[in-house]
C-alpha positions in Angstrom: 28.1 23.3 48.4 26.6 19.8 48.0 25.2 18.0 45.0 21.9 18.2 46.7 22.1 22.2 47.5 22.8 22.4 43.6 19.9 20.7 42.7 18.0 24.2 44.1 20.4 26.4 42.6 19.9 25.9 38.9 19.4 28.8 36.8 16.5 27.7 34.2 19.0 27.5 31.4 20.8 24.8 33.4 17.8 23.3 34.1 16.8 23.1 30.3 20.3 22.1 29.5 20.0 19.2 31.9 16.3 17.6 31.1 17.5 17.6 27.7 20.5 15.4 28.0 18.0 13.1 30.2 15.1 13.4 27.2 17.5 13.3 24.6 19.0 9.9 25.7 15.7 8.3 25.8 14.6 9.8 22.2 17.4 8.3 21.3 16.9 4.9 22.8 13.6 4.7 21.3 13.9 6.3 17.2 17.5 5.2 16.7 18.0 2.2 14.8 21.0 3.5 12.7 23.1 5.7 11.3 20.6 8.0 9.1 21.5 10.9 6.4 21.4 14.3 7.3 18.0 15.6 6.3 16.6 19.7 7.2 13.2 18.7 6.0 12.9 14.9 5.3 9.0 14.8 3.9 10.5 18.2 1.8 9.8 17.1 -1.9 12.8 15.7 -3.9 13.8 15.4 -7.7 13.6 12.1 -9.2 16.8 10.2 -10.7 15.3 10.9 -14.2 11.4 12.1 -15.7 9.1 10.2 -13.9 5.7 9.4 -15.0 3.9 8.6 -12.2 3.6 10.9 -8.8 1.5 8.4 -7.1 0.6 5.1 -6.7 -2.6 3.8 -5.6 -2.0 -0.1 -4.6 -5.5 -1.9 -4.5 -4.1 -4.9 -2.2 -6.7 -8.2 -2.5 -5.8 -9.8 1.0 -5.7 -13.9 0.7 -5.1 -14.2 -3.4 -7.7 -13.9 -5.7 -7.7 -17.1 -8.2 -6.1 -15.8 -11.3 -8.3 -18.3 -13.6 -11.2 -17.0 -12.5 -10.5 -13.4 -13.0 -8.1 -12.4 -15.4 -6.3 -15.4 -17.2 -8.5 -17.2 -19.0 -7.7 -21.2 -18.9 -10.2 -22.8 -21.6 -7.9 -26.1 -21.2 -9.3 -26.7 -17.5 -12.7 -27.6 -19.1 -11.1 -30.1 -21.4 -9.1 -31.4 -18.8 -11.8 -31.3 -16.1 -11.0 -33.6 -13.0 -7.7 -35.0 -14.0 -4.4 -33.8 -12.9 -2.0 -33.7 -16.2 1.6 -34.5 -15.8 2.8 -31.1 -15.4 1.1 -30.4 -12.5 2.3 -33.1 -10.7 5.7 -32.1 -9.2 3.8 -28.5 -8.3 3.7 -28.4 -4.3 1.3 -26.1 -2.8 1.1 -25.3 0.7 -2.1 -28.2 0.6 -3.0 -31.2 -1.6 -4.9 -30.7 -4.5 -6.5 -32.9 -6.3 -7.8 -32.6 -10.3 -8.5 -29.5 -12.6 -11.4 -27.5 -11.8 -12.8 -25.0 -14.5 -14.2 -21.7 -14.2 -17.9 -21.1 -13.9 -16.9 -17.7 -15.1 -17.2 -16.7 -18.8 -14.1 -14.5 -20.2 -15.4 -11.8 -22.5 -13.3 -9.4 -24.8 -13.4 -5.9 -23.7 -12.5 -2.5 -25.2 -10.4 -1.5 -28.4 -7.6 -4.1 -27.4 -9.8 -7.2 -27.1 -8.3 -7.7 -23.6 -10.2 -10.7 -21.8 -11.7 -9.6 -18.6 -14.0 -12.9 -16.7 -17.6 -11.2 -16.2 -16.6 -11.1 -12.2 -15.6 -7.5 -13.1 -17.8 -6.1 -15.3 -17.5 -2.2 -14.1 -13.7 -2.8 -14.1 -13.7 -4.4 -17.7 -15.0 -1.1 -19.4 -11.5 0.0 -18.6 -10.1 -2.7 -20.4 -8.4 -0.2 -22.4 -6.2 1.3 -19.5 -5.0 -1.8 -17.6 -1.8 -3.6 -18.5 -2.5 -7.4 -16.9 0.8 -9.2 -15.9 -0.1 -12.8 -16.1 3.0 -13.9 -15.6 3.9 -12.9 -11.9 5.7 -15.2 -9.5 6.8 -15.0 -6.1 8.8 -17.3 -3.6 6.4 -19.1 -1.3 2.9 -20.0 -1.0 2.8 -19.0 2.7 0.6 -15.9 3.3 2.7 -14.1 5.7 6.5 -13.9 4.0 4.1 -13.2 0.4 2.8 -10.3 1.8 6.5 -9.3 3.6 7.8 -9.7 0.5 5.1 -8.1 -1.9 5.0 -4.9 0.2 9.1 -4.7 1.7 10.6 -6.7 -0.9 11.8 -9.5 1.8 10.1 -12.6 3.0 11.5 -11.5 7.1 9.7 -8.8 8.3 13.2 -6.8 8.6 13.2 -4.3 5.5 11.3 -1.1 5.1 8.2 -1.1 3.0 8.2 0.1 -0.7 6.4 3.3 0.5 8.8 4.5 2.7 12.2 3.8 0.2 9.2 6.1 -2.0 8.8 8.8 0.4 13.2 8.3 1.4 14.0 9.0 -2.2 11.3 11.5 -3.2 9.7 12.9 -0.1 6.1 14.5 0.1 4.4 16.9 -2.1 2.0 17.8 1.0 3.9 18.2 4.0 0.5 18.4 6.0 -0.7 14.4 5.4 1.7 11.9 6.1 3.1 10.6 2.4 2.4 7.1 3.1 -1.5 6.3 3.7 -3.0 2.9 4.4 -6.8 2.3 4.2 -8.8 -0.6 5.3 -11.4 -2.3 7.5 -9.2 -3.8 10.0 -6.0 -5.9 10.4 -4.7 -7.6 7.0 -1.9 -10.3 8.0 0.8 -9.1 9.1 -0.3 -5.7 9.7 2.0 -2.9 10.2 4.8 -4.6 10.2 3.6 -4.3 6.1 4.2 -0.9 6.7 6.9 -0.2 8.6 10.0 2.0 7.4 11.8 -0.5 9.6 16.0 1.0 9.8 14.6 4.0 7.7 14.3 7.1 9.6 10.3 6.3 11.7 8.7 9.6 9.6 9.0 7.4 6.4 6.6 4.9 8.5 3.1 4.4 7.0 0.3 5.6 8.7 -2.7 3.6 9.0 -6.1 5.1 8.9 -9.4 3.0 10.2 -12.6 5.4 10.1 -14.8 5.2 13.3 -18.2 3.6 12.5 -19.5 6.7 13.3 -17.6 8.2 10.6 -16.1 11.5 12.1 -13.1 12.4 10.1 -11.6 14.5 12.8 -11.2 10.8 14.4 -9.8 9.2 11.7 -6.1 8.9 13.0 -6.0 7.5 16.6 -3.8 9.6 18.8 -3.3 12.7 16.8 -5.3 15.0 19.7 -4.1 15.9 23.2 -7.2 15.8 24.7 -5.8 18.3 27.7 -4.5 20.4 25.1 -5.7 23.2 22.9 -3.5 23.7 19.7 -2.1 27.0 21.3 -1.2 24.5 23.9 0.3 22.1 21.7 2.1 24.5 20.1 3.7 26.1 22.8 4.8 22.2 23.9 6.5 22.4 20.8 8.6 24.8 20.7 9.4 24.2 24.1 10.7 20.9 23.1 12.4 22.1 19.8 14.4 24.6 22.4 15.2 21.3 24.7 16.6 19.7 21.7 18.5 23.0 20.4 20.2 23.5 23.9 21.2 19.6 23.1 22.9 19.8 19.8 24.6 22.8 21.3 26.0 20.6 23.9 27.0 17.7 22.0 26.3 18.3 18.4 23.6 17.4 15.8 21.7 14.2 16.1 19.2 13.4 13.3 17.4 11.1 15.5 15.4 14.5 17.3 15.0 16.2 14.1 13.1 12.7 12.9 11.2 12.9 16.1 10.1 17.0 16.0 9.3 16.3 12.4 6.4 13.4 13.4 5.4 15.5 16.3 5.0 18.7 13.8 3.6 16.6 11.2 1.0 15.5 13.9 0.1 18.8 15.1 -0.7 20.5 11.4 -2.1 17.4 10.4 -5.4 18.2 13.1 -6.6 20.9 10.9 -5.5 18.8 7.5 -6.4 15.4 8.1 -10.1 16.1 9.1 -10.4 17.8 5.7 -8.8 15.2 4.2 -10.9 12.4 5.3 -14.3 14.3 5.0 -16.0 13.0 2.0 -19.3 14.3 3.2 -18.8 17.4 0.9 -18.7 15.2 -2.1 -21.6 15.3 -4.5 -24.5 12.8 -5.1 -22.7 11.8 -8.8 -19.3 10.8 -7.2 -21.0 8.7 -4.4 -22.9 7.0 -7.2 -19.9 6.5 -8.9 -18.2 4.4 -6.6 -21.4 2.3 -5.4 -22.3 4.5 -2.6 -25.7 5.7 -1.7 -27.9 7.5 0.6 -25.9 10.2 1.8 -26.3 13.3 2.7 -24.3 15.9 4.5 -24.8 14.8 7.7 -24.2 10.8 7.5 -22.0 8.5 6.9 -22.0 6.3 3.9 -24.0 2.9 3.1 -23.8 0.8 0.4 -25.9 -1.2 -1.6 -25.0 -4.6 0.1 -22.4 -5.6 2.1 -20.4 -3.2 4.6 -17.5 -4.3 3.3 -18.2 -2.6 0.3 -18.9 0.3 1.6 -16.0 0.8 3.5 -13.9 -0.2 0.7 -15.9 2.0 -1.9 -15.1 5.2 1.0 -11.8 4.4 0.7 -11.4 4.0 -3.0 -13.0 8.0 -2.9 -10.4 8.9 -0.2 -8.1 7.5 -1.9 -8.8 10.1 -5.0 -9.0 12.4 -2.5 -5.3 12.2 -0.9 -4.2 11.7 -4.5 -5.2 15.1 -5.5 -3.4 16.6 -1.9 0.1 15.1 -2.7 -0.1 11.8 -1.0 3.0 9.8 -2.1 1.8 6.3 -1.5 -1.8 5.2 -0.8 -2.6 1.8 0.2 -5.5 0.2 0.0 -6.6 -3.3 2.1 -10.3 -4.9 1.3 -11.9 -6.8 4.7 -10.1 -7.7 7.4 -7.2 -10.3 7.7 -7.5 -12.8 4.1 -11.1 -12.6 2.7 -9.9 -13.5 -0.7 -8.0 -16.6 0.6 -10.9 -18.8 -0.7 -9.6 -22.4 0.6 -13.3 -23.4 0.3 -16.5 -22.4 -1.9 -14.2 -20.6 -4.3 -17.1 -19.6 -6.7 -19.5 -18.5 -4.8 -16.6 -16.4 -2.9 -15.3 -14.8 -5.8 -18.4 -13.9 -6.4 -19.2 -12.1 -3.4 -15.7 -10.8 -3.6 -15.7 -9.0 -6.9 -19.2 -7.9 -6.1 -17.4 -5.3 -3.6 -14.6 -3.9 -4.9 -15.6 -3.7 -8.7 -17.7 -0.7 -8.9 -15.5 1.1 -6.2 -12.6 0.2 -8.5 -13.9 0.8 -11.4 -15.3 4.5 -10.0 -11.5 5.0 -8.8 -10.2 4.8 -12.3 -13.2 7.0 -13.8 -13.0 9.2 -11.4 -9.0 9.7 -11.9 -9.6 10.4 -15.6 -11.7 12.8 -15.2 -9.6 15.0 -13.2 -6.5 14.4 -15.5 -5.1 12.7 -12.8 -4.7 8.6 -13.9 -1.8 9.8 -16.3 0.4 10.7 -13.2 -0.9 7.6 -10.7 0.1 4.0 -11.3 -2.8 1.9 -9.8 -2.0 -0.8 -8.6 -4.1 -4.0 -8.1 -3.5 -7.6 -6.8 -2.7 -10.3 -3.9 0.1 -11.7 -2.3 0.0 -15.0 -4.7 -3.0 -16.9 -6.7 -4.6 -20.1 -6.6 -4.0 -23.2 -7.7 -6.2 -24.0 -11.2 -6.8 -27.6 -9.0 -9.7 -28.5 -6.1 -8.7 -28.3 -2.9 -11.3 -30.5 -1.2 -14.5 -30.3 -3.4 -15.0 -26.7 -4.4 -12.0 -24.4 -2.8 -8.6 -23.9 -4.8 -5.4 -23.5 -2.9 -2.6 -20.8 -2.6 -0.6 -20.5 -6.0 2.9 -18.7 -6.1 4.2 -19.8 -9.2 1.9 -17.8 -11.3 -0.7 -15.4 -10.5 -2.1 -12.1 -12.4 -1.8 -8.7 -11.1 -2.9 -5.1 -13.1 -2.0 -2.1 -13.3 -3.1 1.3 -14.8 -2.7 4.9 -15.4 1.2 6.2 -14.7 3.3 5.5 -18.0 2.0 2.1 -18.1 0.5 0.7 -21.5 -3.1 -0.2 -21.3 -5.0 -2.4 -23.2 -2.4 -5.1 -22.7 -1.8 -8.9 -21.4 1.9 -9.1 -21.0 3.2 -12.6 -20.3 1.7 -15.8 -19.9 1.4 -19.0 -17.5 1.1 -22.3 -18.7 -1.8 -24.0 -20.6 -4.0 -24.1 -16.8 -2.6 -21.3 -15.6 -0.6 -23.0 -12.8 2.6 -21.6 -13.5 4.4 -18.8 -15.3 5.9 -19.6 -18.2 6.6 -16.8 -20.7 7.9 -13.3 -19.6 8.3 -14.5 -15.7 7.8 -11.1 -13.9 9.0 -11.4 -10.2 7.7 -9.3 -7.2 11.4 -7.7 -7.7 10.6 -6.9 -11.1 7.6 -5.4 -10.2 9.2 -3.3 -7.5 11.8 -2.0 -9.8 9.4 -1.3 -12.3 7.0 0.7 -9.7 10.3 2.8 -8.8 11.0 3.1 -12.5 7.9 4.8 -13.1 8.2 7.1 -10.0 11.4 8.4 -11.5 13.3 6.4 -9.5 16.5 3.9 -10.0 15.9 0.9 -7.7 19.9 0.4 -8.2 20.4 3.7 -7.1 18.2 4.3 -4.4 20.2 3.0 -1.6 20.3 3.6 2.5 23.6 3.0 4.8 22.7 0.6 7.9 24.9 -1.5 9.7 27.6 -1.1 7.2 25.5 -2.0 4.5 23.9 -0.1 1.4 20.2 -1.8 1.2 17.8 -1.2 -1.3 14.0 -2.1 -2.0 15.1 -4.9 -4.7 18.2 -6.2 -2.6 20.5 -7.3 -5.3 17.7 -8.8 -7.5 15.1 -7.0 -10.0 15.0 -5.4 -13.9 12.4 -3.2 -15.1 9.8 -4.5 -17.0 10.1 -2.2 -19.8 7.7 -3.5 -22.4 4.8 -3.0 -20.5 5.9 0.8 -20.5 4.2 3.7 -22.6 
């Protein structure tokens, strides 16, 4: 019998088997980037290496690099030497040429029982001084936005490694398999976009899921391409079951292939999310007291939120509230990007820009900390605040500040971190970290440690090498741990 005739006499089983082979090869080419470890349920919660202090991370990302000397690192010497360029600062090369020292116009005062010094830019956050661990001695490798973003999110200055959120999902799984374990909230596209939350050579199920809520604030539309408009939920269920049967037949023919399992896991998650995601992202049932706490006003059950001023504040405040809701629902990693692109990149008008930027994030962040604390979530939620680098204490132009990778500030709260602490120090002008210096790799090692993971043991075999988030670097900052 000819091959042509055979095509019309295939049994249903043979048709499924041959179709599976073709579909399988397409899936393999598009999904499989390397060899992965077998996992029946890759998102299922897994035990940590040792008892964890934190169960989840909320990362508040200030795109562009806030100025440490205007926010959390007071430097009175800037006033004394204003306009001068001391010898100790001359050899520090930044992205652009800068002039003399420029004092901060913002007053620093002590707050809380700890007496932690915080700029007047953050009056609401300052009320949480005793919960904050301000690392004043951060440093990174480069003054370039793109490379510094990748380093902060993936541990490498090139977009070739998995995001730390993907590493955490790989190591711990998630506490809610009906939602992505790694969610990215924002207003638009930050610098580098999806490469900041890519899973790279880790299985695709561990990739970050970006959520940009639509202007009409319909929570069911929070995630793009989640719904199949041509099929009902019942129809989608039948389609998934059929696809699973194809994969089963393929497995009978050629053996187990992790790539197909990962693809099915993603499809199953998308199916479940059509119900669970809409509920998680719908803040309209929150009380007016909660809206006021985050600085949101004019809300009712049927209207989108409006903030008191800048629409960017509305979005950021709403995302801070969403972060609490997602934390309650077991999402492992939640990142919130402020604004679009890099609004904290203040090469000009540094003072007025920082006033506006801080005004937009101050109350929402404080509201998030208060809300987490009142619900008993702060003790096992690690909150991280900062940008990819800091800014120079010297002027760029007449009133701006350039990028500064030599020394900058970040703060942590909750999740097993000592509050009311200023750790490390920059020089007298705030230019370079000089005491108890903390590199990004050290920060990553500490974040993993607080989540119960040994950064040297959390590895993944790819291309004949064992990779880890911190590469061959990183030490846990034990002095800041409770």
